[in-house]
C-alpha positions in Angstrom: 116.9 126.5 113.3 113.6 124.9 112.4 112.6 127.7 110.2 115.7 126.9 108.1 115.1 123.3 107.8 112.6 122.0 105.3 111.7 118.5 105.8 110.2 117.9 102.5 110.8 114.6 101.1 109.5 111.9 98.8 110.5 109.5 96.1 111.8 111.3 93.0 110.8 114.8 94.5 112.4 116.8 91.6 111.4 114.7 88.4 113.5 117.1 86.1 116.7 116.3 88.2 116.2 112.7 88.6 115.6 112.6 84.9 118.9 114.0 84.2 120.6 111.9 86.9 118.9 108.7 85.2 119.5 109.2 81.7 122.8 111.3 81.6 124.9 111.4 84.9 124.5 107.7 86.2 124.9 106.2 82.9 128.2 108.0 82.5 129.3 107.2 85.9 128.7 103.4 85.5 130.0 103.2 81.9 133.3 105.0 82.9 133.8 103.3 86.3 136.7 100.5 86.3 138.4 98.6 88.9 137.2 97.3 92.5 136.6 100.6 94.2 132.9 101.4 94.7 131.1 104.2 93.2 130.4 106.6 95.9 127.4 108.7 96.4 126.4 111.3 99.1 123.0 112.3 99.5 122.8 115.5 101.9 119.8 116.8 103.5 117.8 113.7 102.7 115.4 113.7 105.8 113.9 110.3 106.0 115.8 108.9 102.8 113.4 108.9 100.2 115.9 110.8 97.8 118.5 108.4 98.6 116.5 105.4 97.9 115.4 107.3 94.6 119.0 107.4 93.6 119.6 103.6 94.3 116.6 102.8 92.2 118.2 104.8 89.3 121.6 103.1 89.7 119.9 99.4 89.8 118.0 100.4 86.7 121.2 101.5 85.1 123.2 98.4 86.2 120.5 96.2 84.9 120.3 98.2 81.4 124.0 98.3 80.8 124.7 94.8 82.4 127.2 96.1 84.7 127.3 95.6 88.4 130.1 97.8 90.0 130.2 98.1 93.7 128.2 101.0 95.0 128.0 102.9 98.2 125.2 105.4 99.1 125.7 107.7 102.1 122.8 109.7 103.2 122.9 112.1 105.8 120.6 115.0 107.5 121.4 117.2 110.4 117.9 116.6 112.1 118.2 113.9 114.6 114.5 112.9 114.5 115.0 112.1 110.7 118.1 110.1 111.4 116.3 108.1 114.0 113.7 107.3 111.6 
């Protein structure tokens, strides 16, 4: 199991992917969101959470830029208990 798990994590780890999320995906989600239900994001296999925080930062920047503050819930999960404890 240890050989299959890759505990590599850091903020904005895959710059190209985070650029697309920040410039295309997240603005569309925020602009099209209506109502009181939160926008829900699931970050799977996030080790100690830097990816989840990176996505939270992108949402906060988009909220500020669009002057819209819909409710947001980010769920971050990992299979490794050591990282969950961290």
